[in-house]
C-alpha positions in Angstrom: -41.7 -10.9 -1.7 -39.0 -8.6 -0.5 -35.5 -9.2 -0.5 -34.0 -10.2 2.9 -31.7 -7.3 3.1 -34.5 -5.0 2.4 -36.8 -6.5 5.0 -33.9 -6.1 7.4 -33.7 -2.4 6.9 -30.4 -2.4 5.1 -29.4 -0.7 1.8 -28.1 -2.8 -1.0 -24.8 -1.1 -0.7 -24.6 -1.9 3.1 -25.7 -5.5 2.4 -22.8 -6.0 -0.1 -20.5 -4.6 2.3 -21.4 -6.9 5.0 -21.6 -10.0 2.7 -18.1 -9.3 1.2 -16.6 -8.9 4.7 -18.0 -12.2 5.7 -16.6 -13.9 2.7 -13.2 -12.3 3.3 -13.0 -13.3 6.8 -13.9 -16.9 5.9 -10.6 -17.2 3.6 -7.5 -18.8 4.5 -4.8 -16.4 5.8 -2.9 -15.8 2.6 -5.9 -15.3 0.4 -7.7 -13.3 3.1 -4.9 -10.7 3.3 -5.0 -10.2 -0.5 -8.8 -10.0 -0.6 -8.9 -7.4 2.2 -6.4 -5.3 0.3 -8.7 -5.4 -2.8 -11.7 -4.5 -0.6 -10.1 -1.1 0.6 -11.7 1.8 -1.2 -10.9 5.5 -1.2 -13.5 7.7 -2.0 -12.8 11.2 -3.3 -15.2 14.0 -4.3 -15.1 17.6 -5.7 -17.6 20.5 -5.4 -18.6 22.3 -8.6 -19.0 26.1 -8.3 -19.5 28.5 -11.2 -18.9 25.7 -13.6 -15.5 24.8 -12.3 -14.4 21.8 -10.3 -12.6 22.4 -7.0 -9.6 20.2 -5.8 -10.6 16.6 -5.3 -10.7 15.8 -1.6 -10.7 12.4 0.4 -14.2 11.8 1.8 -13.0 10.3 5.1 -10.7 13.3 5.8 -13.4 15.8 4.8 -15.9 13.9 7.1 -13.5 14.0 10.1 -12.8 17.7 9.5 -16.6 18.5 9.4 -17.2 16.5 12.6 -14.3 18.5 14.4 -15.6 21.7 13.2 -19.3 20.8 14.3 -18.0 19.7 17.8 -16.0 22.9 18.1 -18.9 25.1 17.1 -21.3 23.2 19.6 -18.9 23.6 22.4 -18.7 27.4 22.0 
């Protein structure tokens, strides 16, 4: 039998994100604020070229820049 999250078409990571958000929102105010701070994540990545690592970049910032660049090239 398949897991419910799989049957719903969710990835495991997405399922965990939704479940943890629900648990955090059910907490009392003081504990909820502390739990929400712990739940924040910052993803960074680096590209490797010719055996050397480039400067680490924030994933959200890189994504926003790529979307803006794509929108600009599409409007041209």
